[in-house]
N, CA, C and O of each residue as an XYZ file, in Angstrom:
640
protein
N    -173.929      1.971   -136.958
C    -172.741      2.441   -136.279
C    -172.813      2.361   -134.696
O    -173.871      2.538   -134.093
N    -171.831      2.132   -134.182
C    -171.558      2.241   -132.582
C    -170.058      2.684   -132.306
O    -169.185      2.838   -133.160
N    -169.943      2.853   -130.949
C    -168.358      3.030   -130.554
C    -167.549      1.892   -130.899
O    -166.327      2.020   -130.975
N    -168.173      0.680   -131.137
C    -167.367     -0.420   -131.323
C    -166.642     -0.262   -132.757
O    -165.686     -1.018   -132.929
N    -166.916      0.476   -133.635
C    -166.458      0.667   -134.870
C    -165.038      1.120   -134.793
O    -164.247      0.887   -135.707
N    -164.712      1.761   -133.716
C    -163.567      2.683   -133.458
C    -162.287      1.864   -132.703
O    -162.438      0.776   -132.148
N    -161.174      2.493   -132.774
C    -159.956      1.955   -131.869
C    -159.264      3.188   -131.523
O    -159.263      4.191   -132.237
N    -158.649      3.072   -130.351
C    -157.843      4.239   -129.917
C    -156.740      3.678   -129.234
O    -156.781      2.562   -128.715
N    -155.519      4.604   -129.217
C    -154.246      4.168   -128.624
C    -154.336      4.442   -127.184
O    -154.642      5.582   -126.832
N    -154.084      3.445   -126.230
C    -153.970      3.511   -124.988
C    -152.871      4.543   -124.269
O    -151.944      4.846   -125.019
N    -152.840      4.967   -123.305
C    -151.945      5.807   -122.791
C    -150.463      5.187   -122.669
O    -149.476      5.903   -122.495
N    -150.411      3.926   -122.768
C    -149.308      3.142   -122.831
C    -148.844      2.835   -124.454
O    -147.875      2.111   -124.678
N    -149.525      3.373   -125.405
C    -149.252      3.197   -126.836
C    -149.649      1.982   -127.416
O    -148.953      1.542   -128.332
N    -150.664      1.345   -127.043
C    -151.122      0.106   -127.569
C    -152.512      0.450   -128.266
O    -153.409      1.006   -127.632
N    -152.629      0.132   -129.455
C    -153.982      0.289   -130.190
C    -155.000     -0.862   -129.678
O    -154.743     -2.065   -129.615
N    -156.136     -0.264   -129.349
C    -157.084     -1.205   -128.832
C    -158.549     -0.820   -129.490
O    -158.967      0.336   -129.561
N    -159.214     -1.921   -129.934
C    -160.376     -1.752   -130.567
C    -161.410     -1.457   -129.448
O    -161.337     -2.071   -128.383
N    -162.336     -0.562   -129.663
C    -163.059     -0.324   -128.455
C    -164.343     -1.503   -128.484
O    -165.222     -1.469   -127.623
N    -164.334     -2.501   -129.537
C    -165.201     -3.533   -129.469
C    -165.009     -4.493   -128.237
O    -165.864     -5.301   -127.877
N    -163.856     -4.321   -127.667
C    -163.441     -5.121   -126.458
C    -164.370     -4.728   -125.212
O    -164.527     -5.510   -124.274
N    -164.865     -3.697   -125.253
C    -165.769     -3.285   -124.307
C    -167.336     -3.542   -124.501
O    -168.250     -3.169   -123.765
N    -167.395     -4.212   -125.580
C    -168.739     -4.557   -126.120
C    -169.655     -5.203   -124.726
O    -169.215     -6.094   -124.000
N    -170.748     -4.663   -124.585
C    -171.513     -5.455   -123.522
C    -171.368     -4.728   -122.325
O    -172.070     -5.004   -121.351
N    -170.462     -3.754   -122.294
C    -170.260     -2.753   -121.148
C    -171.039     -1.380   -121.302
O    -171.202     -0.953   -122.445
N    -171.427     -0.812   -120.449
C    -171.870      0.547   -120.271
C    -170.759      1.253   -120.248
O    -169.918      0.868   -119.437
N    -170.430      2.421   -121.070
C    -169.139      3.163   -121.043
C    -169.666      4.559   -120.596
O    -170.813      4.989   -120.717
N    -168.471      5.234   -120.000
C    -168.676      6.719   -119.636
C    -167.253      7.151   -120.230
O    -166.175      6.825   -119.734
N    -167.429      7.949   -121.392
C    -166.263      8.345   -122.076
C    -166.164      9.903   -121.920
O    -167.032     10.688   -122.300
N    -165.008     10.232   -121.319
C    -164.662     11.430   -120.855
C    -163.395     12.338   -121.385
O    -162.270     11.919   -121.109
N    -163.500     13.349   -122.002
C    -162.351     13.990   -122.350
C    -161.722     14.789   -121.056
O    -162.402     15.497   -120.313
N    -160.543     14.596   -120.934
C    -159.861     14.908   -119.642
C    -158.553     15.760   -119.665
O    -157.824     15.676   -120.653
N    -158.249     16.513   -118.706
C    -157.191     17.520   -118.662
C    -156.645     17.626   -117.191
O    -157.377     18.047   -116.295
N    -155.384     17.247   -116.961
C    -154.845     17.423   -115.506
C    -154.773     18.637   -114.939
O    -154.811     18.750   -113.713
N    -154.658     19.726   -115.780
C    -154.374     20.922   -115.296
C    -155.670     21.988   -115.096
O    -155.665     23.125   -114.624
N    -156.884     21.107   -115.685
C    -158.218     21.835   -115.656
C    -158.744     21.885   -114.356
O    -158.487     21.022   -113.517
N    -159.684     23.142   -114.085
C    -160.319     23.230   -112.897
C    -161.233     22.155   -112.510
O    -161.645     22.079   -111.353
N    -161.589     21.273   -113.466
C    -162.485     20.161   -113.138
C    -161.899     18.872   -113.015
O    -162.480     17.789   -112.947
N    -160.348     19.179   -112.988
C    -159.668     17.644   -112.645
C    -159.881     16.986   -111.430
O    -159.509     15.816   -111.334
N    -160.517     17.649   -110.314
C    -160.834     16.922   -109.333
C    -161.990     15.958   -109.452
O    -162.329     15.212   -108.533
N    -162.654     16.018   -110.784
C    -163.688     15.046   -110.995
C    -163.047     13.627   -111.302
O    -163.737     12.612   -111.397
N    -161.778     13.643   -111.437
C    -161.079     12.374   -111.499
C    -161.447     11.348   -110.463
O    -161.789     10.189   -110.697
N    -161.336     11.900   -109.340
C    -161.923     11.414   -107.869
C    -163.260     10.721   -108.058
O    -163.393      9.556   -107.686
N    -164.339     11.449   -108.669
C    -165.651     11.036   -108.804
C    -165.696      9.865   -109.926
O    -166.365      8.842   -109.777
N    -164.980     10.112   -110.951
C    -164.916      9.184   -112.000
C    -164.441      7.836   -111.482
O    -165.067      6.803   -111.722
N    -163.213      7.870   -110.696
C    -162.754      6.676   -110.164
C    -163.665      5.956   -109.218
O    -163.743      4.730   -109.292
N    -164.402      6.666   -108.280
C    -165.246      6.190   -107.496
C    -166.637      5.394   -108.145
O    -167.190      4.393   -107.688
N    -166.998      6.179   -109.347
C    -167.885      5.479   -110.248
C    -167.406      4.065   -110.696
O    -168.012      3.007   -110.522
N    -166.362      4.226   -111.228
C    -165.571      2.978   -111.591
C    -165.538      1.903   -110.793
O    -166.136      0.860   -111.060
N    -164.790      2.098   -109.696
C    -164.834      1.151   -108.688
C    -166.079      0.519   -108.215
O    -166.162     -0.685   -107.975
N    -167.187      1.485   -108.069
C    -168.454      0.941   -107.666
C    -169.114      0.074   -108.501
O    -169.588     -1.006   -108.147
N    -169.155      0.618   -109.797
C    -169.942     -0.010   -110.898
C    -169.005     -1.133   -111.651
O    -169.633     -2.013   -112.241
N    -167.965     -1.180   -111.684
C    -167.175     -2.031   -112.693
C    -167.554     -3.474   -112.805
O    -167.541     -4.124   -113.851
N    -167.904     -3.922   -111.581
C    -168.181     -5.273   -111.729
C    -169.719     -5.506   -112.039
O    -170.241     -6.609   -112.204
N    -170.305     -4.367   -112.086
C    -171.842     -4.425   -112.627
C    -171.717     -4.130   -114.091
O    -172.790     -4.186   -114.691
N    -170.607     -3.813   -114.849
C    -170.432     -3.751   -116.251
C    -170.314     -2.178   -116.664
O    -170.763     -1.830   -117.757
N    -169.753     -1.296   -115.852
C    -169.392      0.016   -116.300
C    -167.903      0.089   -116.452
O    -167.098     -0.402   -115.661
N    -167.644      0.683   -117.436
C    -166.273      0.984   -117.763
C    -166.054      2.553   -117.954
O    -166.844      3.187   -118.654
N    -165.011      3.151   -117.348
C    -164.657      4.568   -117.642
C    -163.564      4.739   -118.451
O    -162.509      4.169   -118.172
N    -163.679      5.521   -119.522
C    -162.593      5.615   -120.525
C    -162.131      7.083   -120.626
O    -162.883      7.909   -121.143
N    -161.025      7.406   -120.190
C    -160.492      8.788   -120.171
C    -159.565      8.985   -121.309
O    -158.653      8.197   -121.560
N    -159.843     10.159   -122.057
C    -159.305     10.685   -123.277
C    -158.681     12.050   -122.905
O    -159.381     13.062   -122.949
N    -157.481     12.099   -122.567
C    -156.920     13.592   -122.325
C    -156.839     14.155   -123.587
O    -156.660     13.451   -124.581
N    -156.985     15.661   -123.656
C    -156.796     16.491   -124.696
C    -156.333     17.740   -124.207
O    -156.629     18.177   -123.095
N    -155.448     18.445   -125.215
C    -154.853     19.573   -124.683
C    -155.480     20.854   -125.532
O    -154.874     21.918   -125.663
N    -156.644     20.612   -126.023
C    -157.403     21.720   -126.964
C    -157.888     22.874   -126.179
O    -158.225     23.865   -126.827
N    -157.988     22.916   -124.770
C    -158.425     23.918   -124.030
C    -157.560     24.666   -123.191
O    -157.343     24.292   -122.038
N    -157.052     25.678   -123.660
C    -156.271     26.643   -122.939
C    -155.077     25.935   -122.277
O    -154.725     26.139   -121.115
N    -154.456     25.033   -123.184
C    -153.132     24.167   -122.764
C    -153.149     23.528   -121.437
O    -152.176     23.527   -120.683
N    -154.427     22.916   -121.145
C    -154.597     22.455   -119.758
C    -154.226     21.016   -119.671
O    -154.424     20.360   -118.648
N    -153.638     20.486   -120.846
C    -152.894     19.030   -120.664
C    -151.679     19.037   -121.272
O    -151.452     18.201   -122.146
N    -150.832     19.865   -120.948
C    -149.226     19.876   -121.545
C    -148.457     18.618   -121.385
O    -147.532     18.314   -122.139
N    -148.870     17.870   -120.357
C    -147.946     16.438   -119.933
C    -147.882     15.619   -121.103
O    -148.668     15.696   -122.047
N    -146.920     14.836   -121.004
C    -146.660     13.774   -121.990
C    -147.689     12.552   -121.267
O    -148.198     12.670   -120.152
N    -147.854     11.387   -122.169
C    -148.648     10.509   -121.858
C    -148.336      9.833   -120.631
O    -149.177      9.609   -119.761
N    -146.858      9.438   -120.548
C    -146.526      8.892   -119.026
C    -146.631      9.780   -117.875
O    -146.819      9.324   -116.747
N    -146.518     11.025   -118.108
C    -146.788     12.179   -117.104
C    -148.164     12.108   -116.686
O    -148.498     12.174   -115.503
N    -149.068     11.956   -117.771
C    -150.507     12.085   -117.393
C    -150.913     10.758   -116.570
O    -151.642     10.755   -115.578
N    -150.346      9.700   -117.125
C    -150.752      8.349   -116.261
C    -150.161      8.435   -114.884
O    -150.838      8.089   -113.916
N    -149.024      8.846   -114.757
C    -148.428      9.056   -113.355
C    -149.268      9.969   -112.550
O    -149.603      9.665   -111.405
N    -149.574     10.935   -113.041
C    -150.090     12.044   -112.286
C    -151.707     11.510   -111.964
O    -152.092     11.556   -110.796
N    -152.395     11.135   -112.764
C    -153.662     10.534   -112.530
C    -153.545      9.353   -111.614
O    -154.432      9.365   -110.760
N    -152.730      8.346   -111.529
C    -152.702      7.339   -110.383
C    -152.135      7.917   -109.218
O    -152.604      7.487   -108.164
N    -151.177      8.847   -109.125
C    -150.643      9.192   -107.734
C    -151.546     10.326   -107.255
O    -151.506     10.560   -106.047
N    -152.320     11.034   -107.983
C    -153.054     12.386   -107.256
C    -154.649     11.734   -107.220
O    -155.356     12.181   -106.317
N    -155.154     10.897   -107.967
C    -156.503     10.501   -108.038
C    -156.851      8.984   -107.994
O    -158.006      8.561   -107.952
N    -155.871      8.304   -108.007
C    -155.812      6.745   -107.868
C    -156.674      6.145   -109.026
O    -157.472      5.217   -108.896
N    -156.380      6.836   -110.205
C    -157.072      6.503   -111.522
C    -156.617      5.082   -111.905
O    -155.411      4.947   -112.112
N    -157.416      4.002   -112.029
C    -157.021      2.568   -112.577
C    -158.037      2.386   -113.765
O    -158.001      1.295   -114.333
N    -158.937      3.324   -114.208
C    -159.656      3.086   -115.079
C    -158.879      3.143   -116.556
O    -157.789      3.714   -116.539
N    -159.312      2.635   -117.760
C    -158.372      2.824   -118.928
C    -158.342      4.242   -119.100
O    -159.313      4.983   -118.949
N    -157.004      4.642   -119.473
C    -156.804      6.147   -120.042
C    -156.214      5.828   -121.459
O    -155.681      4.755   -121.742
N    -156.369      6.857   -122.292
C    -155.871      6.928   -123.580
C    -154.821      7.810   -123.885
O    -154.530      8.642   -123.026
N    -154.160      7.788   -125.003
C    -153.226      8.815   -125.578
C    -153.894      9.931   -125.788
O    -155.112      9.800   -125.913
N    -153.336     11.267   -125.882
C    -153.999     12.646   -125.957
C    -154.642     12.520   -127.411
O    -154.120     12.010   -128.402
N    -155.880     13.099   -127.302
C    -156.648     13.224   -128.751
C    -157.098     14.588   -128.884
O    -157.084     15.339   -127.908
N    -157.568     15.032   -130.229
C    -158.369     16.133   -130.376
C    -159.823     15.829   -130.242
O    -160.224     14.764   -130.713
N    -160.557     16.539   -129.726
C    -161.943     16.192   -129.485
C    -162.740     17.272   -130.149
O    -163.923     17.414   -129.839
N    -162.132     18.100   -131.108
C    -162.814     18.885   -131.862
C    -162.088     19.388   -132.972
O    -160.912     19.024   -132.976
N    -162.426     20.096   -133.892
C    -161.690     20.636   -135.087
C    -161.145     19.501   -136.216
O    -161.495     18.322   -136.259
N    -160.240     20.146   -137.072
C    -160.131     19.357   -138.093
C    -159.486     18.084   -138.020
O    -159.498     17.280   -138.952
N    -158.826     17.859   -136.733
C    -157.947     16.567   -136.452
C    -158.737     15.874   -135.422
O    -158.189     15.256   -134.510
N    -159.983     15.962   -135.547
C    -160.966     15.330   -134.244
C    -160.777     13.801   -134.353
O    -160.755     13.264   -135.461
N    -160.644     13.123   -133.250
C    -160.352     11.614   -133.289
C    -161.861     11.202   -133.769
O    -162.865     11.803   -133.387
N    -161.870     10.060   -134.684
C    -162.995      9.660   -135.133
C    -164.035      9.232   -134.102
O    -165.233      9.287   -134.377
N    -163.553      8.772   -132.821
C    -164.670      8.389   -131.945
C    -165.256      9.813   -131.576
O    -166.481      9.908   -131.638
N    -164.691     10.686   -131.283
C    -165.273     11.940   -130.929
C    -166.150     12.574   -131.912
O    -167.094     13.307   -131.621
N    -165.744     12.214   -133.223
C    -166.515     12.790   -134.377
C    -167.893     11.957   -133.980
O    -168.905     12.641   -133.834
N    -167.980     10.735   -133.824
C    -169.117      9.852   -133.522
C    -169.983     10.433   -132.494
O    -171.159     10.772   -132.632
N    -169.180     10.512   -131.342
C    -169.883     10.961   -130.091
C    -170.555     12.203   -130.302
O    -171.751     12.310   -130.033
N    -169.861     13.187   -130.780
C    -170.590     14.600   -131.125
C    -171.735     14.668   -132.027
O    -172.688     15.434   -131.882
N    -171.576     13.785   -133.009
C    -172.874     13.733   -134.139
C    -173.722     13.105   -133.574
O    -174.855     13.325   -134.001
N    -173.620     12.176   -132.520
C    -174.835     11.325   -131.863
C    -175.349     11.722   -130.575
O    -176.264     11.121   -130.012
N    -174.668     12.893   -130.036
C    -175.030     13.399   -128.827
C    -174.503     14.945   -128.915
O    -173.540     15.367   -128.274
N    -175.346     15.765   -129.871
C    -174.851     17.279   -129.806
C    -175.013     17.961   -128.488
O    -175.762     17.510   -127.621
N    -174.395     18.914   -128.360
C    -174.305     19.763   -127.185
C    -175.376     20.928   -127.353
O    -176.118     21.010   -128.331
N    -175.371     21.722   -126.400
C    -176.277     22.908   -126.547
C    -175.582     23.888   -127.331
O    -174.466     24.319   -127.041
N    -176.332     24.270   -128.440
C    -175.785     25.322   -129.455
C    -174.852     24.869   -130.454
O    -174.799     25.446   -131.540
N    -174.062     23.822   -130.166
C    -172.972     23.284   -131.132
C    -172.926     21.925   -130.769
O    -173.238     21.537   -129.643
N    -172.461     21.019   -131.887
C    -172.163     19.812   -131.590
C    -170.725     19.648   -130.897
O    -170.559     18.692   -130.140
N    -169.805     20.446   -131.107
C    -168.402     20.192   -130.851
C    -168.152     20.095   -129.216
O    -168.974     20.551   -128.421
N    -167.103     19.541   -128.866
C    -166.958     19.575   -127.519
C    -166.554     20.947   -127.083
O    -165.713     21.496   -127.795
N    -166.953     21.530   -126.153
C    -166.703     22.894   -125.699
C    -165.607     23.163   -124.583
O    -165.010     24.222   -124.393
N    -165.452     21.785   -123.779
C    -164.488     22.218   -122.727
C    -164.028     20.859   -122.202
O    -164.720     19.892   -122.519
N    -162.925     20.657   -121.422
C    -162.657     19.484   -120.802
C    -163.792     18.838   -119.840
O    -164.670     19.505   -119.292
N    -163.658     17.630   -119.739
C    -164.565     16.733   -118.860
C    -166.177     16.832   -119.205
O    -167.170     16.813   -118.478
N    -165.999     16.949   -120.652
C    -167.355     16.644   -121.377
C    -167.569     15.088   -121.244
O    -166.624     14.330   -121.467
N    -168.886     14.581   -120.860
C    -168.904     13.177   -120.595
C    -169.940     12.553   -121.617
O    -171.009     13.148   -121.753
N    -169.711     11.427   -122.327
C    -170.600     10.618   -122.968
C    -170.901      9.330   -122.159
O    -170.087      8.566   -121.641
N    -172.222      9.262   -122.169
C    -172.649      7.776   -121.556
C    -173.116      7.003   -122.912
O    -173.849      7.465   -123.786
N    -172.502      5.687   -122.874
C    -172.798      5.017   -123.982
C    -173.316      3.477   -123.493
O    -172.684      2.691   -122.787
N    -174.541      3.307   -124.031
C    -175.299      1.825   -123.556
C    -174.216      0.544   -123.957
O    -173.191      0.655   -124.629
N    -174.745     -0.646   -123.360
C    -174.001     -1.658   -123.737
C    -174.015     -2.086   -125.049
O    -173.233     -3.011   -125.267
N    -174.705     -1.672   -126.049
C    -174.903     -1.908   -127.455
C    -173.792     -0.976   -128.159
O    -173.479     -1.179   -129.332
N    -173.221      0.035   -127.408
C    -172.249      1.148   -127.979
C    -172.887      2.297   -128.518
O    -172.233      3.135   -129.139
N    -174.244      2.417   -128.313
C    -174.883      3.601   -128.717
C    -174.870      4.860   -127.574
O    -175.143      4.708   -126.383
N    -174.549      5.932   -128.118
C    -174.437      7.312   -127.347
C    -176.123      7.295   -126.750
O    -177.105      7.104   -127.467
N    -176.143      7.542   -125.295
C    -177.515      7.879   -124.923
C    -177.560      9.229   -124.185
O    -178.609      9.856   -124.034
N    -176.346      9.647   -123.729
C    -176.591     11.028   -123.044
C    -175.066     11.789   -123.082
O    -174.025     11.141   -123.192
N    -175.107     13.068   -122.988
C    -173.950     13.851   -122.986
C    -174.090     14.750   -121.759
O    -175.198     15.165   -121.421
N    -173.016     15.044   -121.113
C    -172.958     15.680   -119.823
C    -172.012     16.853   -119.972
O    -170.950     16.710   -120.579
N    -172.315     17.837   -119.512
C    -171.708     19.157   -119.416
C    -170.406     19.108   -118.522
O    -170.596     18.449   -117.500
N    -169.152     19.625   -118.634
C    -168.087     19.607   -117.765
C    -168.529     19.778   -116.400
O    -168.188     18.961   -115.545
N    -169.349     20.893   -116.089
C    -169.933     21.063   -114.817
C    -170.686     19.968   -113.971
O    -170.701     19.965   -112.741
N    -171.303     19.051   -114.764
C    -171.829     17.769   -114.334
C    -170.850     16.907   -113.598
O    -169.881     16.448   -114.203
N    -171.072     16.629   -112.164
C    -170.161     16.107   -111.607
C    -170.461     14.285   -111.691
O    -171.623     13.876   -111.699
N    -169.582     13.564   -111.735
C    -169.769     12.100   -111.912
C    -170.892     11.755   -111.093
O    -171.863     11.217   -111.624
N    -170.878     12.019   -109.748
C    -172.027     11.294   -108.999
C    -173.492     11.753   -109.466
O    -174.436     10.989   -109.268
N    -173.665     12.847   -110.011
C    -174.739     13.183   -110.642
C    -175.524     12.438   -111.739
O    -176.694     12.649   -112.057
N    -174.579     11.426   -112.321
C    -174.837     10.528   -113.174
C    -175.249      9.097   -112.846
O    -175.590      8.233   -113.653
N    -175.161      9.000   -111.546
C    -175.468      7.622   -111.110
C    -176.894      7.010   -111.355
O    -177.022      5.786   -111.379
N    -177.979      7.856   -111.539
C    -179.196      7.278   -111.799
C    -179.179      6.662   -113.093
O    -179.547      5.505   -113.299
N    -178.647      7.633   -114.156
C    -178.684      7.314   -115.551
C    -177.809      6.037   -115.928
O    -178.161      5.286   -116.837
N    -176.568      5.814   -115.131
C    -175.772      4.732   -115.265
C    -176.558      3.469   -114.593
O    -176.374      2.362   -115.099
N    -177.301      3.580   -113.634
C    -177.938      2.289   -113.099
C    -179.048      1.926   -113.820
O    -179.350      0.735   -113.752
N    -179.840      2.758   -114.597
C    -180.839      2.511   -115.690
C    -180.320      1.713   -116.662
O    -180.924      0.700   -117.013
N    -179.051      2.103   -117.248
C    -178.376      1.442   -118.379
C    -177.867      0.020   -117.970
O    -177.856     -0.957   -118.719
N    -177.401      0.053   -116.530
C    -176.817     -1.393   -116.069
C    -177.814     -2.267   -115.789
O    -177.591     -3.478   -115.755
N    -179.054     -1.734   -115.552
C    -180.330     -2.585   -115.235
C    -180.621     -3.322   -116.654
O    -181.176     -4.420   -116.690
N    -180.294     -2.783   -117.558
C    -180.707     -3.337   -118.992
C    -179.763     -4.104   -119.722
O    -179.984     -4.402   -120.896
N    -178.599     -4.491   -119.058
C    -177.594     -5.138   -119.645
C    -177.809     -6.704   -119.282
O    -177.016     -7.549   -119.699
């Protein structure tokens, strides 16, 4: 199994097989525009801009499961992220990242990179680093800033 077995709906409403990212290192993040960690969109965009030509793709998955911090519609999320943070990495429709309706991708991610004390995502901006073969290699806490992941990203990119 790998992330390539899954598909997801883009923020524009198109079903996309994650297999289209095969061969890329992926940074998959559950996001929320009203979260205190939302300024990390800037750092995620910087990582994407710096490494996208080297094989990194950042994938943003909004979720409204933590204190109603993503109440916006998909079009509002898309506009907010572009206007406030210059986001042009792929963004997807809102998903559940925990609980009975967890998106299958996040079920896979949390099973293969369990957190401390629990497998489930505990808050917005939990990040999963996936190698070019589609396997989860690391999970980062919401407090981990995007720039703190550069070394791990570079290691994976050097093996692609």
